[in-house]
Structures are given as structure tokens and as C-alpha cells.
N, C-alpha and C positions, 0 to 999 in steps of 0.2 A: 729484531729489537725496535725498527722504524714504526713496525704495524703496532706493537704495544703502545707507541708512544702516544701514534695519532688516536687510538683506540681509549686512553688513559684522556686526552685532550676531548675529545668526543662525549667521555661519561663526563666528566668536569661540565662542561659548555651545558648537556643535558640537566645536571643537576641545579647547576645554575638558572637556568631557565625554569623548571620545577617549582622553586625558591620564589619566581616572581609569582606577584599574586593574582598576574591579569591572566596566567595560560595554564591549563590544565591538560597533564601527560596523558596518552590514549596510547595502546599498542596495535597498530595495523598492520598484519602478515608478517609479523615480529617486526617489525618498524616502528620504533617512540614518533609518536605524531604529535604537536602542540595545537591544541582548540583555544580559543577564548573562553573564558568560562561564561561570560553573557551569552555567548553562541551556542553552548553546550545547554544552558537554562533555555533559552529560546526553544530549541530542539525538543528537550524533555515536555514542556508546555505544551509546544503543537504536536507531539504524539499522542499527549493526555485530552486535548481538544479534540483530536481525531477520534479518539476513542469513544470519548463521550457521545461525540456526534453519530457514530455507529451505532452504537445502543438505540440512539434517539430514532434512527432511521428504521431497525429491527423492530422496535416496538409498534411505531408509526405500520408498517406494513402489516404485522399482526392484527393490529386493531381495524385495516380493512381488509380481513378474511382472510388473507395470503397465509400461507403454511410458510414459514422461513426455517433454513438451513443455513449453517456455515459449508462455504463451497470450500473444500481439500485439496484442492486439484489445480494444475496451472498447463500453461503451455508451453512446450517447447517449441519454438519457431523454428530453429536450425534443422532439429529432425523432423515438423509438423504432427507431432505426439501429444496426447494430452496424459499429463504423467503427475503423481502425489507430488505435492507441493514440498518444498524442503523445509523443514522446521530449522527456526533462525536460534543460533546459540552461540552465548559468548561467554567462554572458558572461565573468565575473571569474576565475573559476576553470577554464573550459575542461571541468568535469565533466558527462558526459552520463550518464545513466540509459536505458537501451533496452530494458528489457525491462517496460513499465510498465502493463503490460495488465489486466485483470480480468475473470476470477480469476490468481490467481498461475501456477497451470498445468494443463492437461489432462492425462488418462491415456486410455489405449486397450488395452483387454482383448480379447482373442478370445473369443466367446462360440460359435459354430459357422457353420458353412458362407458366408463371408461377413459376418454379423455379429457387430458391435461393440459394447462397454458404452464410452461416454465420457461420464467424470466430471471435471468443474471442480475445481480443490483451491484455495482461498484459504487463505493461512498467516498465521496471526494469532498471537500468543504467548498470548495474553490471551481468545481466541476470542470478540471482541464485534465485531460487524459495524457499520458505521456506518448511518444510516437510509437514506444512497444507497444504499452497499454491499448493503443487503438489497432495496432496491428494482431494483437491478441484477441480483442472484440472482432474484427473482420473476420479473423480466423473462424472461432465459435460461432458467426452466424453463416459462413458458408456452409461451414460443416453441419449445421444443423442441429447444433447442441444445445442451444436456447431458441427459443420460438421469438424472444426479444430481450434486449440489454439495455438495461435502463442505470442512467447516473445518477444518484441521487447527491444533488448539489444544495447546502444551504443559501436560504433568500430571504434576506432581510424585509419586512413588512414595518415600517414604523420602529418600535424597541422590540419587537418580539423576529424570533427566528424561525422561518419555515422551512419544510423541507420541499425542495422542487424535485422531480423526476426528469429526466432529459432522456427521449428514446436517442439510441447509436443510431439506427437505421437512418432516423429522420435528419440529424445532424451531421454526420460524419457519411453517410454512404449515399447522398444524393449525387453527389459530384465524384464519379469513381476515381479521378487524377487526386481529389484532394486529401489528402492523409493527414 
């Protein structure tokens, strides 16, 4: 009976919080989590902005003569293997994201006589990679999967936003101790 009473109190507390106009209820790993509605809205607009920038980068690369494709693989750093990227799935909204590989794109350009240059492109509006993303890029470079890895970053030029491509090797692999 004691467990039921605690459970009822917990449910009553959850219902009270849901009624509060400032928070929204989400379920993560079977547990209720509360997030501020303003933060949820910010996250939604940030994801949409990132998706728009990703399309802009793809269009820019295609205009520069590159053949672009969505990369659907990822690196498992624990096993050191390249594997198919997992799909993101939310059972409550039935939304799936299929293209969750790292990096976002690969580009092909013909060099000569059956030789192609293959470049991995990771799209980041701010141009900053996480520690795990840096390790994955380093793995791709060391294994020779890509001849280069670029980080596509948004650059402000007055009122206009432009795309700047940063070479991963130049920025992060100059100093072997830098991560």
C-alpha cells in the first residue's frame, strides 16, 4: 500500500506540473521529463535552421560541380568499425530521421582516368565539432575513407550569410595533441 500511495502522489504531482503553462511533458526511457516550452520551441527552430542550412550547403556544392550524396554510415568508435547509421525514431510522434550518418554528405569529383576525389562534408552552422565528432573525423582520415573532410560553416558577410568550408586536417590535425 505504501508504494501505491507514493505512486499516486507522484502522478498527482505530474498532473499538476502538466497543467502549469510553462512546462511540457516528455517521456524519455519510460520516465516523465519536463522541459520549458520556450526551450522546446528554441530546439525546434534550431533544428529547422540546421536543416535549411544543410540544403543550402548541398546546393552550393552541386553548383561547384561536385556530385553530392547523403552519407548513411557512421563510425562505432568502441569497435573501430564503419556501420550503417541508426534511424532516429520516436514511437509517440512516429517521426523518423533516416539520414543520420556522420559526416552529413560525401562529394565525388573526377580527377582523371578513373581517379576520383572523395570528400566528407559535415554541416555545422557554428563550425564547432564535438569531441566525439572530432574522433570520428580523425578515424576517417587515418583509415583513408575520405581524401579530405570539410566542415561547412555559416559565415556572416554584412547582411548576407555565406558558406565557409574548413579543412579538418588543417584545423585539427596540425598539432597531434589537440583534440
